[in-house]
C-alpha positions, 0 to 999 in steps of 0.5 A: 437384420440377417439372424442365424440359428446356431445349435447348441449341444448339452455337453458344449459347456461354452455354448451352454455358458452363452446359452445361460447368460443371455437373459442379461442382455433382456434384463440389464440395459446400460448397466441398469438391471430391470428391478423385478428381474431376478438373476437365475441361480446358474449353477442350477441352470447348469445342473438342469442342462446337464445329461449327466446330472439332470435324471430328466434327459435319460428319456428326453431328447432335448435341443438348444438354440442360439440366434445370432446377429452378423457381428455373432452377438446373441439375440434370443434363445430357445430349447426343443425338448421331446420327453418320452414319458410325457409321451407314453403317459398322455398318449400325445405326441406333444413337445415342448419349448422352452428357455425362451428369451429373445429381443424384441424382434419377429424376425428374430422369435420367428427364427427360433421357433422354427428351428425349434418346431424343425427339430420337433417334426423331425423327432414325429411330434404333431404338436408343441406347448411352451415354454417349459423348462423342461416340464411342469414338474420343473422351474420356469413353466408359462409366460407371465402373463399378469403381475409385472409390478413384483419380482417372481417367487423362487422358480417362477417365471418374469419375463418381458411383456412383449414375449406373449405378442411375439410367440402369438404371431408365431402361430402360437395360441392359449392352451392354459392359464396358471393362477399364482395367488398370495395369502398373507400370514398376518391377522387371526385365523378363519374362525370358520376355517379352524371349526372345518379343520378341527371337525375333519381331523377329529372325524377322519382321526387326522394328524399332522407331523412336520418333515423329519430330517433325520428320516429325509430319504423316508419322507421325501419317498412318502411324498414322491408316492403322493405327489403321482398319484394326486397329480396324475390327473391333471392337465399336463402332468408327467410323472416324476420317475424316482431318480428325477424325484431325488434329483428334485428333493436333493436341490430342495433339502439345502434351503427348506424349513422342515417345520413348513413342510406338512405331511398328513396321515390316517393311522399312520398312512400319508394321505396328503402333503404340502410343500412351503420353501422360503421364498430364496429369490429374495437373496438371488434378487440382491446378486448376479447368479453365481455364489462365488464371483469375483465382480461380486465378491460378497454374494455368499454373504448377501445369501446367507444373511438375507431375512427370508419373509416370504415364502412359496407354497410349491406343491399340496395335494390330497389323496383322492380317496380323501379329497372334499373332507376338508383336509385342504383346509387342514393343510393351509392352516398349519401352514399359516400357523408356521407362518405366524409363529415365524413371523413371515409376512405371508406365502404364494401358492403357485401355481394351480390351473385355472379351471381348478374350480376346487383348489382355487375356491379353497384358497379363495376361502382362505382369503388368497388373492390372484396376484400372477397369472401364466400362459402355456401356448400351443401349436399344431405342428 
């Protein structure tokens, strides 16, 4: 089968729509959808790709590519992105591939990777990692490695198992694995953890408060400052600019539960936070990618009437000066208390780095279990 690779400009609306709708070819067969695939919210994806909307594109260069057959039918897609902020922060000439979807054909995968790598070589990159769309701060980071028996939570990846061997046949090897944990909300709070939390709060003069929606800009600014400080030493992390953080915060504002976002303070100074959001994938899985669509006239009703009884902890962190004092336990317990109050089944904590023993041991102590694993690949160019 002859494969043609077609570049898609980020401003080409028709080309971008073809690019974004390709997953339906992978996850829907003979009118039957993979039951664990959650169709993406396409308006959000259009925004991510748009240079006019997503501030990431102010300091990066990105190309999209489609693989087409002889009849001009799409077979796969990939993005290639070079982020100047990542390069300057890490002093590494690393580009990223992302948005990868592909039929189970090594020739198609090879054609896509070859074109993405060619672009990154032209940009002076010495290596490539992925998948990432577009950084570790964004959605869909890594290929799903284990845990194909249930749908992904909000902004987490789902893909066919064959994506991993396809990548490996194209010369990619493991760079890092990521863990997704599950912590049920039912049952009594762990007594030992409660005592640790109580002692720590008293000894360190710690108070915990929820996000103040009336002062949303102020509180998100506090969280951004903490976020960039807390994760600055993490593998693969790149700081968010103020514009990028506000872009992310605006996306979350319409779905967050303020009482599920906790900010820890000492004498009025923020020292840690926990960001937990409802798993809106519980609604999106009932839909077909759009809130308003002629083929799915009740999409908005499905979204508005869904009772979200599961959550995802998207980020939890403690200022370096206050680590190893038990503050993580305090934030976990506050989330559990809120979950019990809201009658939530539980929540996914995702993602953590496989070698972040401090965080992983803490989640294990709280009763968390690894339910999914994801893999980031790398390759020298």
